[in-house]
C-alpha positions in Angstrom: 69.2 55.0 166.2 70.2 51.4 165.0 70.6 48.5 167.2 74.1 48.4 168.5 76.1 45.5 167.0 78.1 42.9 169.2 79.3 39.5 168.7 76.4 38.6 171.2 73.7 39.8 168.6 74.4 37.4 165.8 72.0 34.3 164.2 73.9 31.1 163.5 74.9 31.6 159.6 73.1 28.5 158.6 69.9 29.5 160.2 70.2 33.1 158.8 70.7 31.7 155.3 67.7 29.4 155.6 65.5 32.2 156.7 66.9 34.9 154.5 68.4 35.5 151.2 71.5 38.0 151.2 71.8 40.9 148.4 75.2 42.5 147.9 76.7 45.5 146.3 80.3 45.9 146.1 82.1 49.4 145.9 85.4 49.5 145.3 87.8 52.3 145.2 91.0 51.9 143.5 94.1 54.5 143.9 95.7 55.4 140.5 99.6 54.8 140.6 100.1 58.3 138.9 103.2 60.4 139.6 100.7 63.5 140.4 97.3 64.0 141.7 94.2 64.1 139.8 93.7 67.7 139.5 97.0 69.5 140.6 100.7 68.8 140.2 101.3 67.5 143.7 103.4 64.2 143.9 101.7 60.8 145.1 104.4 59.6 147.0 103.2 57.0 149.7 104.6 57.7 153.3 105.5 61.5 152.8 105.7 63.8 155.9 101.9 64.9 156.8 100.8 67.8 154.8 104.0 68.3 152.7 102.5 67.1 149.3 99.9 69.8 149.1 99.3 73.2 147.0 96.6 75.9 146.9 94.5 73.6 144.4 94.2 70.5 146.5 94.0 72.6 149.5 90.9 74.2 147.8 92.4 78.0 148.2 90.4 80.7 146.4 91.6 81.4 143.0 93.4 77.7 142.4 91.9 76.0 139.2 92.0 72.3 138.6 93.3 70.6 135.6 92.7 67.1 134.9 95.5 64.3 134.8 95.3 62.9 131.4 97.2 59.6 132.8 94.1 59.4 135.2 91.5 59.5 132.4 93.5 56.9 130.3 93.9 54.7 133.3 90.1 55.0 133.8 89.4 54.1 130.3 91.6 50.8 130.2 90.0 50.1 133.6 86.5 50.1 131.9 87.6 48.4 128.8 89.1 45.8 130.9 85.8 45.3 132.8 83.7 45.2 129.6 82.2 48.6 130.2 81.1 51.0 127.5 83.1 53.9 127.4 81.4 57.4 127.3 81.8 59.4 124.6 81.1 62.5 126.7 81.1 62.9 130.5 82.0 65.5 133.1 82.9 66.1 136.6 80.6 66.9 139.5 80.9 68.5 143.0 79.8 66.2 145.6 79.4 68.7 148.5 79.8 67.4 152.3 81.3 69.1 155.3 83.8 66.8 156.8 87.6 67.9 157.6 89.2 65.6 155.1 88.3 67.6 151.9 89.5 71.2 152.7 87.6 72.5 149.7 84.3 70.9 151.4 83.5 69.1 148.3 84.9 66.1 146.4 85.4 66.4 142.7 83.7 63.2 141.4 81.5 62.0 138.8 77.5 61.4 139.2 75.3 60.6 136.5 77.8 60.8 133.8 80.4 58.2 134.5 83.4 57.4 132.1 82.8 53.7 132.1 79.2 51.8 132.5 77.3 48.4 132.0 80.1 46.2 132.5 80.9 42.7 134.1 83.3 40.8 135.7 83.3 37.0 135.9 84.5 34.9 139.1 84.5 31.2 139.7 83.8 30.0 143.2 83.5 26.5 143.9 83.6 25.4 140.4 80.8 27.6 139.2 81.2 30.8 137.4 79.3 33.9 138.5 79.3 36.9 136.5 79.1 40.2 138.6 77.6 43.0 136.6 79.3 46.5 136.9 77.0 49.6 137.0 79.7 52.0 136.5 83.7 52.8 136.9 84.1 56.8 137.4 86.8 58.9 138.2 87.2 61.1 141.7 89.6 62.1 143.9 90.8 60.8 147.5 90.1 62.5 150.7 92.7 63.5 153.2 93.5 61.1 156.2 91.9 61.6 159.5 94.0 60.5 162.7 92.0 60.6 166.0 94.2 60.7 168.9 93.4 59.3 172.2 90.5 57.3 173.2 90.1 53.4 173.1 88.9 52.6 169.5 90.7 55.1 167.1 87.6 56.7 166.0 86.4 60.3 166.4 84.2 59.3 169.3 86.1 59.4 172.4 89.2 61.0 170.9 91.0 63.7 172.8 91.7 65.4 169.3 91.9 64.8 165.6 94.9 65.4 162.8 94.3 65.8 159.2 97.0 65.0 156.6 96.0 66.3 153.2 98.7 64.6 151.3 96.2 61.9 150.1 93.4 64.6 149.1 93.4 64.8 145.4 94.8 61.5 144.7 93.2 59.9 141.8 90.5 57.3 142.4 88.4 55.0 140.4 85.3 53.8 142.2 84.0 50.5 140.6 80.0 49.8 141.6 78.5 46.7 141.0 75.0 46.1 140.2 73.0 44.1 142.8 74.5 40.9 143.3 72.4 37.8 144.3 74.0 34.3 144.3 73.3 31.1 146.6 73.2 32.6 150.0 75.9 30.4 151.5 78.2 31.4 148.7 77.6 35.3 149.2 80.6 36.0 151.5 82.9 33.9 149.3 81.8 35.6 145.9 82.3 38.9 147.6 85.9 38.1 148.4 86.5 36.1 145.0 85.1 39.5 143.2 87.5 41.8 144.9 90.3 39.2 144.5 89.7 39.1 140.8 89.4 42.9 140.4 92.5 43.3 142.1 94.3 40.9 139.9 93.0 42.7 137.1 94.0 45.9 138.3 97.4 45.1 138.8 97.6 43.2 135.7 96.7 46.8 134.0 99.6 48.3 135.7 97.3 51.3 136.6 97.9 50.6 140.5 99.5 48.2 142.8 96.2 47.9 144.5 97.9 47.1 148.1 94.9 46.8 150.3 97.2 47.1 153.5 98.3 50.6 152.1 94.8 51.6 151.4 95.3 51.8 147.5 92.3 49.5 147.1 89.3 49.5 149.6 85.9 47.9 149.5 82.7 49.4 150.6 80.4 46.1 151.5 76.7 46.6 150.9 74.7 44.2 152.4 70.9 43.7 152.8 68.6 40.6 153.6 65.2 39.7 152.3 62.9 36.7 153.2 63.8 33.7 151.5 61.7 33.8 148.1 60.8 37.5 148.4 61.4 39.9 146.0 61.3 43.1 147.6 64.9 44.4 148.7 65.5 44.8 152.5 67.3 47.8 153.9 71.0 47.8 153.3 74.2 48.7 155.3 77.2 49.6 154.0 80.1 48.7 155.6 83.4 51.1 154.9 86.7 50.9 153.7 87.2 46.8 154.0 91.1 46.8 153.5 91.7 43.1 152.6 90.3 40.0 150.9 89.7 38.0 154.1 88.1 41.0 155.6 85.6 41.4 152.8 84.4 38.0 153.3 84.3 38.1 157.2 82.4 41.6 156.9 79.8 40.2 154.5 79.3 37.1 156.9 79.1 39.2 159.8 76.4 41.5 158.3 74.4 38.4 157.2 74.4 37.2 160.7 73.6 40.9 162.3 70.8 41.7 159.7 69.1 38.2 160.5 69.2 38.6 164.2 67.7 42.1 164.1 65.0 41.0 161.5 64.2 37.9 163.4 63.6 39.6 166.8 61.1 42.2 164.8 63.6 45.3 164.7 64.4 47.4 161.8 67.7 47.7 159.9 68.6 51.5 159.5 70.3 52.5 156.3 74.0 53.3 157.6 77.6 53.1 157.2 79.4 50.8 159.4 83.1 50.4 160.7 84.9 46.9 160.4 87.0 45.8 163.3 89.8 43.5 162.2 90.3 42.0 165.7 87.1 40.4 165.7 85.6 40.5 162.4 82.8 42.6 163.7 80.9 45.8 162.4 79.9 48.7 164.7 77.6 51.9 163.6 79.2 54.5 162.0 76.7 57.5 160.6 73.1 57.4 158.9 73.8 56.9 155.3 73.3 59.8 153.1 71.3 59.5 149.8 72.5 61.3 146.6 70.4 64.2 147.0 72.1 64.8 150.5 75.3 65.5 148.7 73.8 68.2 146.4 75.6 67.3 143.4 76.0 69.6 140.3 78.4 69.8 137.4 82.0 71.0 138.1 82.1 74.8 136.8 85.9 74.7 136.5 86.8 71.5 134.5 85.7 71.0 130.9 83.9 67.8 130.1 85.8 64.6 129.0 85.1 63.4 125.6 87.8 60.7 124.7 88.1 60.0 121.0 86.9 56.8 119.7 90.3 56.3 117.8 91.9 56.9 121.3 89.4 54.3 123.0 90.3 51.7 120.4 94.1 52.3 120.5 93.9 51.8 124.4 92.0 48.5 124.0 94.8 46.9 122.0 97.2 47.9 125.0 95.3 45.6 127.5 97.5 42.8 129.1 96.6 39.2 129.5 93.4 39.0 131.5 93.6 37.0 135.0 91.4 34.2 133.7 93.5 33.4 130.7 96.7 34.1 132.9 95.4 31.2 135.2 94.8 28.8 132.4 98.2 29.4 131.0 100.1 29.0 134.7 98.0 26.0 135.4 99.4 24.4 132.2 102.7 25.8 132.6 102.8 24.4 136.1 101.0 21.1 135.5 98.4 21.5 138.1 94.5 20.8 137.8 91.8 23.5 137.8 90.9 22.5 141.2 94.6 23.0 142.5 94.6 26.4 140.8 91.7 27.5 142.1 93.1 26.7 145.7 96.1 28.7 144.7 93.7 31.7 143.9 91.6 31.3 146.7 95.0 31.5 149.2 96.0 34.6 147.4 99.1 32.7 146.4 99.0 33.2 142.5 101.1 36.2 142.0 103.5 35.2 144.9 104.2 31.8 143.4 104.8 33.4 139.9 107.1 35.8 141.5 109.0 33.0 143.0 109.3 31.3 140.0 110.7 34.1 138.1 113.2 34.5 140.6 114.5 30.9 139.8 112.5 28.5 141.8 111.0 25.2 140.7 107.3 25.4 140.2 106.4 22.6 142.5 108.7 23.7 145.1 107.0 27.4 145.0 104.0 26.2 145.2 104.8 23.7 148.2 106.0 26.6 150.5 103.7 29.1 149.6 100.5 26.8 150.0 101.9 24.8 152.9 104.0 26.5 155.7 103.4 30.1 154.6 99.6 29.7 154.2 99.4 27.7 157.5 101.1 30.9 159.1 99.0 33.3 157.6 95.8 31.7 158.6 97.3 31.5 162.4 98.1 35.4 162.3 94.7 36.1 160.5 96.3 38.0 157.7 96.4 37.7 153.9 99.4 35.8 152.5 100.9 38.8 150.7 100.9 40.4 154.1 103.5 38.3 155.4 107.1 39.7 155.7 108.8 37.6 153.3 109.3 38.2 149.5 109.2 35.8 146.6 112.8 36.2 146.4 113.3 35.0 150.0 111.3 31.8 149.0 113.5 31.3 146.0 116.5 31.4 148.0 115.3 29.0 150.5 114.0 26.6 147.6 118.0 26.9 146.2 119.3 26.1 149.7 117.0 22.9 150.0 117.7 21.9 146.3 121.4 22.1 147.0 121.3 20.0 149.9 122.3 22.8 152.5 118.8 22.9 154.1 116.4 20.1 154.9 112.5 20.9 154.9 112.9 21.1 158.6 115.5 23.5 158.6 113.8 25.2 155.9 110.8 25.8 158.0 113.3 27.2 160.8 114.6 29.8 158.2 111.1 30.9 157.1 110.4 31.4 160.8 113.4 33.8 161.1 112.7 35.7 158.2 109.1 36.3 159.3 110.3 37.2 162.5 112.6 40.1 160.8 116.0 38.4 161.6 117.1 39.0 157.9 117.1 37.3 154.7 117.3 33.5 154.3 121.2 33.7 154.2 121.4 35.6 157.1 119.1 33.5 159.3 121.3 30.4 158.2 124.4 32.1 159.3 122.9 33.6 162.8 121.0 30.4 163.8 123.7 27.8 162.4 121.1 26.0 160.4 123.2 24.5 157.6 122.9 20.7 157.0 125.7 18.8 158.4 127.0 16.4 155.5 130.5 16.1 156.4 131.4 12.4 156.4 133.7 12.7 159.2 131.3 14.5 161.3 128.6 12.4 160.5 130.5 8.9 161.2 131.4 10.4 164.4 127.6 10.8 165.2 126.8 7.3 163.8 129.4 5.6 165.9 128.2 7.1 169.2 124.8 6.4 168.2 125.8 2.5 167.4 127.5 2.4 170.8 124.3 3.6 172.4 122.3 0.9 170.5 124.0 -2.4 170.1 120.9 -4.4 169.9 119.7 -2.3 166.8 123.4 -2.6 165.4 123.1 -6.2 165.4 119.7 -6.1 163.3 121.1 -4.0 160.9 124.1 -6.5 160.5 121.7 -8.9 160.2 120.4 -7.4 157.2 117.3 -5.5 158.8 118.1 -2.2 157.0 114.5 -0.7 158.2 116.1 -0.8 161.7 118.6 1.8 160.5 116.0 4.6 161.3 116.5 4.2 165.1 120.4 5.1 164.3 119.2 8.0 162.0 116.8 9.3 164.5 119.5 9.5 167.1 122.0 11.3 164.9 119.3 13.7 163.9 118.7 14.5 167.5 122.5 15.0 168.2 122.8 17.2 165.4 119.7 19.3 166.1 118.0 18.2 162.7 120.9 19.6 160.7 122.1 16.2 159.2 121.4 14.9 156.0 119.1 12.0 157.0 119.5 10.2 153.6 123.2 10.3 153.9 123.1 9.3 157.8 121.2 6.1 156.6 123.5 5.4 153.8 126.8 5.5 155.9 125.1 3.6 158.9 124.3 0.7 156.4 127.6 0.7 155.0 129.2 1.0 158.4 127.4 -2.3 159.8 127.6 -4.1 156.7 
């Protein structure tokens, strides 16, 4: 049994990295956006009533035979090509046997030693350096059902009163992308893990094979991590943190496991090869189950499916359909937005690239779009401990706020209040403006009334302005802004104040 992990049993990160070198392996599961499942014609619509998208094939009933989804195979090849992989001339499916209730037929149809794509790579950039992440394989398989554990305090099976299983997800096409061993400078390991998953997600979305929405489970990462003494060549025992479902959490899981492993090893303990659960609330992991080896799954070729042998002409044709790759896209957008490579890397690290691009497409100026996503919204996401894309505000909302500011109907201060309202679920920007009464007061008559009141309350300041000290107008402007709850056009107030007293 492994030592239980708590936040008390961690070594300081700097100390851990001084004593040990982290070694990682990342396994990313991508749900394909096909209309039907991998081996049957059941729909794959997200959010349907439990157990309504099932049939004899995906339920594993006797006599039901699978048929391979051609779009799933095509998507797998396109992913492999985009990852610089070799595409197999011949490959086949296998049965991965295990006895859990999330697969009603008691095996998962996957690929074992004959994947459709292998030996590729993906380059990622962290702190100005490019790191090549080598890809071991990308193979086709089907997703499992979803278990819900009811009762208990953790949402896990241990301590639950009972469990429910929804088989709608069972059979949805998956591509599992497995890296080779990743060894980078220790202090960068968590950031490289995050950067790799972020780059991969961008690639998947660009290919159009999946929305790759991590919060919906459409893309999930298993973080394998081990430590070895600094300078040693022999790899340590690894742990596998399963189903991490956000970019931020990938980085946190890697960091936590470095600190946990180091504490166990430094105290003379032994790391047990096991799967672990990640806890979003505090960034920790906890023990799941002892990790199986390949032989435990008793793989054997799937007898009900013929091998897949993609014609070279088809593969070459699919190569021509590959879109602009993320690295090229970033260089193009950096030029279009007139920003430096450093600023572009900041945008990427914040997970804001696609959001900013979509905001510009919705009509916003590039500078303004970047300002709001990288400023107010990035700050809010950080405070809430979520990825930027998880905030309940759309690029169209931000573009509308930018338009209102540009039209002089909102000040930056009021715009921040509008964002606050949208994030609070009060409606779109126009609805928030109307409900909260946030439009800028620009009517000369209303402003002059407020200015006259401020002048009357500050006669000494008024005399300074009459004497040519226009900087003193700031006091009057401040009083008017306060009287109008920040809704006055400050520039116009200053202009009218000076004009009034000249």
